[in-house]
Each structure stands twice: as structure tokens, then as C-alpha cells.
C-alpha positions in Angstrom: 22.0 19.9 86.4 19.4 17.2 87.1 17.0 18.6 84.9 19.9 19.2 82.5 21.3 15.5 82.6 17.6 14.3 83.3 16.9 15.6 79.8 20.0 15.2 77.9 20.0 11.3 78.5 16.5 10.5 78.3 16.7 13.1 74.9 19.5 11.5 73.8 20.1 7.3 73.1 16.2 8.0 71.5 17.3 10.6 68.9 20.5 8.8 67.8 19.2 5.7 68.1 16.5 7.1 65.1 19.3 9.0 63.3 21.4 5.9 62.9 18.6 3.0 61.9 18.1 5.3 58.9 22.1 5.2 57.5 22.6 1.8 56.2 25.6 -0.3 58.5 28.7 1.0 56.3 27.8 4.1 56.3 27.2 4.2 60.4 30.1 5.5 60.9 30.3 9.0 58.8 26.7 9.2 60.5 28.0 9.3 64.2 30.8 11.6 63.0 28.2 14.1 61.2 26.1 13.5 64.7 29.3 15.1 66.8 30.3 18.0 64.3 26.3 19.3 64.9 26.7 18.7 68.6 29.7 20.2 69.2 28.7 22.9 66.9 25.5 23.5 68.6 27.7 23.7 71.9 29.7 26.9 70.4 27.2 28.4 69.4 25.3 28.1 72.6 28.9 29.4 74.2 27.9 32.8 71.0 24.6 33.3 72.2 24.7 33.3 75.5 28.2 35.4 76.9 27.0 38.4 75.2 23.7 38.4 76.2 24.7 38.0 79.4 27.1 40.5 79.1 25.5 42.8 77.5 23.8 44.3 80.7 26.9 45.0 82.5 29.2 48.2 82.2 32.1 48.3 80.8 34.4 49.5 83.8 33.0 46.2 85.6 34.5 43.4 82.6 37.7 45.3 81.8 38.1 45.2 85.9 36.6 41.8 85.5 37.9 39.5 82.4 41.4 41.8 81.9 42.4 42.8 85.0 41.4 39.3 86.8 39.3 41.3 89.8 36.4 39.4 90.0 32.7 41.5 91.5 32.7 40.2 94.7 33.4 43.8 95.6 30.9 45.3 93.0 27.7 44.5 94.3 25.5 46.8 91.3 27.7 44.7 88.7 26.3 41.2 90.5 22.9 43.5 90.3 23.2 44.0 86.2 25.2 40.6 85.3 21.7 38.5 86.7 18.9 39.8 84.6 21.5 39.3 81.8 21.7 36.0 82.7 17.7 35.3 83.0 18.0 36.8 79.5 20.1 34.3 78.2 18.0 31.1 80.1 15.3 32.7 78.8 16.2 33.0 74.9 18.1 29.4 75.2 14.3 28.2 76.5 12.8 30.1 73.1 15.3 28.1 71.4 14.8 24.6 73.4 11.2 24.1 72.5 11.6 25.5 69.0 14.1 22.0 69.0 11.2 20.1 70.3 8.9 21.3 68.6 10.9 20.1 65.5 12.2 16.9 67.5 8.3 16.1 67.9 7.2 16.6 64.5 9.4 14.2 62.9 8.3 11.0 61.3 8.9 7.7 62.9 11.3 4.9 62.2 10.7 1.9 64.2 12.3 -0.9 62.7 8.9 -2.1 62.3 8.6 0.7 59.5 12.0 0.2 58.0 11.8 -3.2 58.2 7.7 -3.1 56.0 9.7 -0.5 53.2 
């Protein structure tokens, strides 16, 4: 949680600053709205990708017990052991997507205020 929160805090402010500095002042509200929409869409897609990966390793009868009948997995150690590889797989896929995003962010052109003034 600390790593994720720190990384998000260190990334978000400079990224939003770079985005907003390229937009004319009269269009910053629109750009901010689009930025928020894209961020929320990414969060929803991450859930849509992670949940099937995690649940793909759990037997169907256990999923029915957990999700339909409200049982839980505490009394099913085999289900817990099946849950962990799916969780690891979801984390690895998320890590891969994050690496691609980091590379795309690192390769974007610089938009410092000095460069914008020269243009």
C-alpha cells in the first residue's frame, strides 16, 4: 500500500501538470474532466481484468458457496490455495501493464514551461 500510494503520488502530480500545461486555459476544465474520465475507466478495466484472473483458479462449486450462498473460504483451505495463484497472476498482468505505461510515459515529449514559452 505504501509503495502504491507513494508511486501514485509521485506520478500523478507531474503527469497532470504536464497535461494541463499543454492545454489553453479556457479548455482546462474539459481536459481535467477527460483526464478524470480516462482514470476512472482505467480503474474499472483493471477490475474487469483482475477479477476473472483471480477467479479462474477457484473451483466452480467453491465460487457458488462464496458468492451465492455467502459462505466464505475460511473452511476451505484448498480454495484458499487455489485463490493465491490467481491473485499472483492478476498482479503479474497488472505489473506488465504498468511497465508498458511507464515506458509510454517516459517516452512522451517534455512540456516544460520554458519550452512552451519558446514556442
